[in-house]
C-alpha positions as CSV (number, residue, x, y, z in Angstrom):
1,M,-0.2,-0.1,0.1
2,K,1.7,3.1,-1.3
3,P,1.6,5.8,1.4
4,V,-0.1,9.1,0.7
5,K,2.4,11.8,1.7
6,V,1.4,15.3,3.3
7,G,3.0,18.7,3.4
8,L,2.2,20.7,6.2
9,L,2.5,24.8,6.0
10,G,2.3,25.8,9.8
11,L,2.9,24.0,13.1
12,G,1.0,26.3,15.3
13,T,-2.1,25.2,17.3
14,V,-4.3,23.5,14.5
15,G,-0.9,22.0,12.7
16,T,0.1,20.6,15.9
17,G,-3.4,19.1,16.4
18,V,-3.1,17.6,12.7
19,V,0.2,15.8,13.6
20,R,-1.3,14.4,16.9
21,I,-4.4,13.0,14.9
22,V,-2.5,11.8,12.1
23,E,0.1,10.1,14.0
24,G,-2.2,8.9,16.9
25,N,-4.8,7.5,14.7
26,Q,-2.7,5.9,12.0
27,E,-4.4,2.4,12.2
28,D,-7.9,4.0,12.0
29,L,-6.7,6.2,9.1
30,S,-5.1,3.6,7.2
31,S,-8.2,1.4,7.5
32,Q,-10.3,4.0,6.1
33,V,-8.3,4.8,2.9
34,G,-6.4,1.7,2.2
35,S,-2.9,3.0,2.9
36,P,-0.9,4.9,5.5
37,I,-0.9,8.6,5.6
38,I,2.6,10.3,6.2
39,I,3.3,13.9,7.1
40,E,6.6,14.0,4.9
41,K,7.6,17.9,5.5
42,I,6.5,20.5,7.6
43,A,7.1,24.3,7.1
44,V,7.7,26.4,10.2
45,K,9.1,29.9,11.1
46,N,11.8,28.5,13.3
47,T,12.9,24.9,13.0
48,E,15.1,25.3,16.5
49,K,11.9,26.0,18.3
50,D,11.0,23.7,21.2
51,R,7.6,21.8,20.1
52,V,4.9,20.4,22.5
53,I,4.9,17.1,20.5
54,P,7.8,15.2,19.4
55,I,8.9,16.2,15.9
56,D,11.5,14.5,13.8
57,R,13.6,17.8,12.8
58,A,14.7,16.4,9.7
59,K,11.0,16.9,8.4
60,L,11.0,20.7,9.3
61,T,11.9,23.4,7.0
62,E,11.6,27.4,7.4
63,D,11.0,27.3,3.6
64,P,7.6,26.7,2.3
65,W,8.4,26.6,-1.2
66,E,10.7,23.3,-0.3
67,V,7.1,21.7,0.9
68,I,5.1,23.0,-2.0
69,R,7.9,21.7,-4.5
70,H,8.6,18.4,-2.9
71,P,8.1,15.7,-5.5
72,D,6.5,13.0,-3.5
73,I,4.1,15.2,-1.7
74,D,0.6,14.4,-2.7
75,V,-1.4,16.8,-0.3
76,I,-0.5,20.4,0.9
77,V,-2.3,21.3,4.2
78,E,-2.4,24.9,4.9
79,V,-2.6,26.0,8.4
80,M,-0.2,28.9,8.6
81,G,-2.9,31.7,7.9
82,G,-2.1,34.7,5.9
83,I,-3.6,35.8,2.5
84,D,-1.6,37.1,-0.3
85,Q,1.7,34.9,0.1
86,T,-0.3,32.0,1.1
87,K,-2.6,32.5,-2.2
88,E,0.8,32.1,-4.1
89,Y,1.8,29.0,-2.3
90,I,-1.5,27.5,-2.9
91,L,-1.8,28.2,-6.7
92,E,1.8,27.0,-7.1
93,A,0.9,23.6,-5.3
94,L,-2.4,23.2,-7.6
95,E,0.0,24.0,-10.9
96,R,2.0,21.3,-9.6
97,G,-0.8,18.8,-9.4
98,K,-0.9,18.9,-5.6
99,H,-4.4,18.7,-3.7
100,I,-5.1,21.3,-1.3
101,V,-6.6,21.2,2.5
102,T,-7.0,24.6,4.1
103,A,-8.3,26.1,7.3
104,N,-7.8,29.7,6.0
105,K,-11.2,31.3,5.9
106,D,-9.7,34.7,4.9
107,L,-8.0,33.1,1.9
108,M,-11.2,31.4,0.7
109,A,-13.6,34.3,1.4
110,L,-11.4,36.5,-0.7
111,H,-9.6,34.1,-3.1
112,G,-12.0,31.1,-3.1
113,S,-13.2,31.4,-6.7
114,E,-9.9,31.8,-8.2
115,I,-8.6,29.1,-6.1
116,L,-11.4,26.8,-6.9
117,A,-11.0,27.5,-11.0
118,K,-7.3,26.6,-10.7
119,A,-8.4,23.2,-9.0
120,Q,-10.7,22.7,-11.7
121,E,-8.2,23.3,-14.4
122,K,-5.8,21.0,-13.0
123,Q,-8.4,18.4,-11.6
124,C,-7.2,18.8,-8.0
125,D,-9.3,18.6,-4.9
126,V,-9.4,21.8,-2.6
127,F,-11.2,21.0,0.6
128,Y,-11.7,23.8,3.5
129,E,-14.1,22.2,6.0
130,A,-12.2,23.8,9.0
131,S,-12.4,27.3,7.7
132,V,-15.7,27.6,9.0
133,A,-17.2,26.7,12.6
134,G,-14.0,24.4,13.4
135,G,-15.1,21.0,14.3
136,I,-18.7,21.2,12.9
137,P,-18.8,19.5,9.4
138,I,-21.1,22.2,7.9
139,I,-19.2,22.6,4.6
140,R,-19.4,18.9,3.3
141,T,-22.9,19.1,4.8
142,L,-23.9,21.9,2.5
143,I,-22.1,20.5,-0.5
144,E,-23.3,16.7,-0.2
145,G,-26.0,16.5,2.6
146,F,-28.1,19.3,1.0
147,S,-27.2,18.3,-2.4
148,S,-30.6,17.4,-3.3
149,D,-32.7,20.3,-1.7
150,R,-32.9,24.0,-2.1
151,I,-31.5,26.1,0.8
152,T,-33.6,29.2,1.6
153,R,-31.7,30.1,4.7
154,I,-28.5,30.0,6.7
155,M,-28.4,31.6,10.1
156,G,-25.6,30.7,12.5
157,I,-23.3,31.7,15.4
158,V,-19.7,31.4,13.7
159,N,-17.6,33.2,15.9
160,G,-17.0,31.8,19.3
161,T,-15.0,34.8,20.7
162,T,-18.1,36.9,20.3
163,N,-20.4,34.3,21.4
164,Y,-18.5,34.1,24.8
165,I,-18.7,37.7,25.5
166,L,-22.2,38.0,24.9
167,T,-22.7,34.9,27.1
168,K,-20.9,36.1,29.9
169,M,-22.5,39.7,29.6
170,S,-25.8,37.8,29.7
171,Q,-25.2,35.5,32.4
172,E,-23.3,37.7,34.9
173,G,-24.4,41.3,34.0
174,A,-20.8,42.2,33.2
175,S,-19.8,45.0,30.7
176,Y,-18.5,44.6,27.3
177,E,-15.0,46.0,28.3
178,E,-14.7,43.7,31.4
179,V,-15.7,40.4,29.5
180,L,-13.4,41.4,26.5
181,A,-10.3,41.7,28.9
182,E,-11.2,38.3,30.4
183,A,-11.7,36.6,27.1
184,Q,-7.9,38.1,25.9
185,A,-6.5,37.0,29.3
186,L,-7.9,33.4,28.7
187,G,-6.7,33.3,24.9
188,Y,-10.3,33.3,23.4
189,A,-9.6,36.7,21.9
190,E,-6.6,38.3,20.2
191,T,-4.6,41.2,21.7
192,D,-6.0,43.0,18.7
193,P,-9.9,41.8,18.6
194,T,-11.0,43.8,15.9
195,S,-11.7,41.0,13.3
196,D,-13.8,39.1,15.9
197,V,-15.7,42.0,17.6
198,E,-16.3,44.1,14.5
199,G,-17.8,41.0,12.8
200,L,-15.2,40.6,10.0
201,D,-14.4,37.1,10.9
202,A,-18.0,36.0,10.9
203,A,-18.4,37.8,7.7
204,R,-15.9,35.8,6.0
205,K,-17.3,32.6,6.9
206,M,-20.8,33.9,5.9
207,A,-19.5,34.6,2.5
208,I,-18.2,30.9,2.3
209,L,-21.5,29.8,3.4
210,G,-23.6,31.7,1.3
211,T,-21.6,30.8,-1.7
212,L,-22.0,27.1,-1.0
213,G,-25.5,27.4,0.1
214,F,-26.9,29.6,-2.8
215,R,-24.4,28.2,-5.6
216,T,-23.5,31.7,-6.4
217,N,-20.2,33.7,-6.0
218,V,-20.7,35.8,-2.7
219,E,-18.0,38.1,-2.0
220,L,-16.9,39.9,1.3
221,K,-18.4,43.3,0.0
222,D,-21.9,41.5,-0.3
223,V,-22.3,41.0,3.5
224,A,-23.5,43.6,5.7
225,V,-21.4,43.8,9.1
226,K,-22.0,45.1,12.4
227,G,-20.0,44.1,15.5
228,I,-20.7,44.1,19.1
229,A,-18.4,46.6,20.3
230,S,-21.4,48.8,20.8
231,V,-23.5,46.3,22.7
232,T,-24.0,47.1,26.5
233,R,-25.5,45.4,29.6
234,E,-28.3,47.3,29.3
235,D,-29.3,46.3,25.8
236,I,-29.0,42.7,27.1
237,M,-31.0,43.2,30.1
238,Y,-33.8,44.7,28.0
239,A,-33.5,41.8,25.5
240,K,-34.0,39.3,28.5
241,R,-37.0,41.1,29.9
242,L,-38.9,40.8,26.5
243,G,-37.8,37.2,26.1
244,Y,-34.7,37.3,24.0
245,E,-31.0,36.4,24.0
246,L,-28.5,38.8,22.1
247,K,-26.4,36.8,19.9
248,L,-24.1,37.9,16.9
249,L,-25.7,36.3,14.0
250,G,-24.6,35.7,10.6
251,I,-27.8,35.5,8.4
252,A,-28.2,34.4,4.8
253,D,-31.7,34.4,3.1
254,R,-32.8,33.5,-0.2
255,I,-36.2,34.4,-1.6
256,D,-36.7,33.2,-5.1
257,E,-33.0,33.8,-6.7
258,E,-32.4,37.0,-4.9
259,I,-30.1,36.9,-1.8
260,T,-29.2,38.9,1.3
261,I,-26.4,38.2,3.8
262,S,-25.5,40.1,7.1
263,V,-23.7,39.7,10.1
264,Q,-25.1,41.7,13.2
265,P,-26.2,41.6,17.0
266,T,-29.6,40.1,16.8
267,M,-32.2,39.5,19.2
268,V,-33.3,35.8,19.3
269,R,-36.4,34.4,20.9
270,K,-35.3,32.3,23.8
271,N,-37.2,29.2,22.8
272,H,-35.2,29.2,19.4
273,P,-32.4,26.5,19.9
274,I,-29.9,28.9,18.5
275,A,-30.6,31.2,21.5
276,S,-29.2,28.5,24.1
277,V,-25.7,28.2,22.3
278,N,-23.3,29.8,24.8
279,G,-19.8,30.1,25.7
280,V,-17.3,29.5,22.7
281,F,-19.6,27.1,20.9
282,N,-20.9,27.6,17.4
283,A,-24.1,26.6,15.7
284,V,-25.3,26.7,12.2
285,Y,-29.1,26.6,11.3
286,V,-30.0,25.8,8.0
287,H,-33.3,25.6,6.2
288,G,-34.3,23.6,3.2
289,E,-37.3,23.5,1.1
290,A,-37.5,19.9,1.5
291,V,-35.8,19.0,4.6
292,G,-37.1,21.9,6.6
293,E,-35.4,23.1,9.6
294,T,-31.9,21.6,10.6
295,M,-29.1,22.8,13.0
296,F,-25.5,21.8,13.6
297,Y,-23.7,22.6,16.7
298,G,-20.4,22.0,18.2
299,A,-16.8,23.4,18.9
300,G,-16.1,26.4,16.7
301,A,-12.3,26.5,17.1
302,G,-9.4,25.1,19.3
303,E,-6.4,22.6,18.3
304,M,-8.3,19.3,18.3
305,P,-11.9,20.2,16.9
306,T,-10.4,22.1,14.1
307,A,-7.6,19.6,13.5
308,T,-10.3,16.9,13.3
309,S,-12.1,19.1,10.1
310,V,-8.6,19.3,8.7
311,V,-7.8,15.6,8.8
312,A,-11.2,14.5,7.7
313,D,-10.6,16.5,4.6
314,I,-7.1,14.8,4.0
315,V,-9.2,11.4,4.4
316,A,-11.5,12.5,1.7
317,V,-8.7,13.6,-0.5
318,T,-6.9,10.3,-0.1
319,K,-10.2,8.3,-0.8
320,N,-10.7,10.5,-4.1
321,L,-6.9,9.4,-5.1
322,K,-7.6,5.8,-4.4
323,L,-10.7,6.0,-6.6
324,G,-9.3,8.6,-9.4
325,V,-11.9,11.1,-8.9
326,N,-9.8,13.9,-7.6
327,G,-11.2,17.5,-8.6
328,V,-14.6,16.2,-10.3
329,K,-16.5,16.6,-7.1
330,A,-16.1,20.4,-6.7
331,I,-19.2,22.6,-7.1
332,A,-18.1,26.0,-8.6
333,P,-21.0,28.6,-8.2
334,Y,-22.9,28.6,-11.2
335,K,-26.0,31.0,-10.7
336,Q,-25.9,34.6,-11.4
337,K,-25.7,36.6,-8.1
338,R,-28.9,38.7,-7.7
339,L,-28.9,40.7,-4.3
340,Q,-31.8,42.0,-2.7
341,S,-32.4,45.6,-2.5
342,D,-33.3,47.5,0.9
343,E,-36.9,47.4,-0.2
344,Q,-36.8,43.7,-0.3
345,I,-35.0,43.1,3.1
346,F,-37.6,42.6,5.7
347,S,-37.0,42.0,9.6
348,K,-38.4,42.7,13.1
349,N,-36.4,45.5,14.7
350,F,-35.9,46.5,18.4
351,I,-35.4,50.2,19.0
352,L,-34.3,52.0,22.5
353,L,-34.8,55.7,22.4
354,H,-33.8,58.3,25.2
355,V,-36.2,60.9,24.8
356,D,-37.7,64.3,26.4
357,D,-39.7,63.0,29.5
358,K,-43.0,65.1,28.5
359,A,-46.3,64.7,27.2
360,G,-46.9,64.0,23.3
361,V,-43.4,62.6,22.7
362,L,-44.7,58.9,22.1
363,A,-47.4,60.4,19.8
364,Q,-44.8,62.0,17.7
365,I,-42.7,58.9,17.7
366,T,-45.6,56.6,16.6
367,Q,-46.7,59.1,13.9
368,I,-43.1,58.9,12.4
369,F,-43.4,54.9,12.1
370,A,-47.0,55.5,10.6
371,E,-45.6,57.9,8.0
372,Y,-43.3,55.3,6.7
373,E,-45.7,52.3,7.0
374,V,-43.8,50.4,9.9
375,S,-46.3,48.5,12.0
376,L,-45.5,48.2,15.9
377,A,-45.7,45.0,17.7
378,S,-45.0,46.6,21.1
379,V,-44.0,50.0,22.8
380,V,-42.7,50.1,26.4
381,Q,-41.7,53.2,28.5
382,Q,-39.2,51.9,30.9
383,P,-37.9,53.7,34.0
384,N,-34.4,54.1,34.7
385,E,-33.2,55.8,37.8
386,H,-29.7,56.4,36.1
387,N,-31.3,58.2,33.2
388,P,-33.1,61.6,33.5
389,D,-34.6,61.1,30.0
390,A,-37.7,58.8,29.5
391,E,-36.5,55.6,27.8
392,I,-38.9,54.1,25.2
393,I,-38.6,50.5,23.8
394,I,-40.1,49.8,20.5
395,V,-40.4,46.3,18.7
396,T,-41.7,46.4,15.3
397,H,-43.3,43.9,12.9
398,N,-41.6,43.0,9.9
399,A,-40.5,46.0,8.1
400,S,-38.2,46.8,5.2
401,K,-34.7,48.0,5.7
402,A,-35.5,50.9,3.2
403,S,-38.5,52.0,5.8
404,M,-36.4,51.6,8.8
405,D,-33.4,53.6,7.4
406,K,-36.0,56.4,6.8
407,V,-37.4,56.1,10.3
408,L,-34.1,56.5,12.0
409,K,-32.9,59.1,9.8
410,H,-36.1,61.2,10.7
411,F,-35.6,60.2,14.5
412,E,-32.1,62.1,14.2
413,S,-33.8,65.3,13.3
414,L,-36.5,65.2,15.9
415,N,-35.6,67.5,18.9
416,V,-37.6,65.4,21.5
417,I,-35.4,62.6,20.7
418,R,-32.1,62.9,22.7
419,R,-30.5,59.6,21.4
420,I,-31.0,56.4,19.3
421,K,-29.3,54.4,21.9
422,S,-29.9,50.9,20.2
423,V,-31.1,49.3,17.1
424,Y,-31.1,45.4,16.7
425,R,-32.6,43.0,14.6
426,V,-35.1,40.7,15.9
427,E,-35.6,37.0,15.2
428,G,-38.6,34.9,16.3
């Protein structure tokens, strides 16, 4: 049985997990694919660095090109991160007929279409299960499990850092700043947390899921993004009083052949399964016309969960090698992209206003909603001993984004409204 040889780009957290699984589960892996899987060469930044696992130093190199150009390597596993230089490595590897497994969401969100086109040209596999939701096999599920269905909605918690922060704020009443500092201390958040807390990480993942689910080329610029940095404990407290949990959700909807994709803090009804997903865990909810509602839950990051997805992709590549079908299962986007306009995007909305505490204010506010044909589900005035202004909480029925934008713009010019404190989408 000729072994399948793997070249590894990167030996950080995920790369270390890949080595652990491949070497520790060799008997099981060999029985699945019919031959040994050998890690032949590993590109690292420093070959002299002490490792947490035993590594044959002869396998290490500081030159990624040595791995890419190695004549005996069949599969390149990229877990080093980066975009532009990494893209060069991947394209060169494909040019040489090597198959690719990557955990790089940034690379696939920005350059996935180019990489997949090159893979088709060279009849190579490119698998990237670990790029979204860590150990949850959501990409393979969208491609294979839903191949006979038509997906109309994908909604998910796809960033563990922000879910951890919002969970702690909800359960402990802590402030955003306090929980962010704790998340950084525990290693859940980076020193520079911008990509996570501003929603950029989730947006890249939703671009990938939207492309796969809707079979069209969703670009990062197509995703409307709002992060969690402005979320306060008061927002979460009001959400809980109304029966909601606040989550950073990626939401992709398709009506007919027109799509919309966003990432934003969203109030989710407590009886929805996704509202109970806490801590660093991820969950992806998928609705298909035939199957109805499904949800996939699990660890969204970490050494072993993410490495599990990477190794599953290596197994898939190896099986294709044995069958001689590499490069034929990839589904390139084939539908023309049609984005919904603001007039077509509908949702319920939560609005918290600080207003003058005097007669007639509420009548002026409700008149503005009526002017733009936005129907109200509830209006509550909340006493707040820490705020001299009156606080009014409004939840709308489904309204178009265009109408809501007009309402909020009108509010900005209304003297009796001191501040538009918060605006959130509402699900359920």
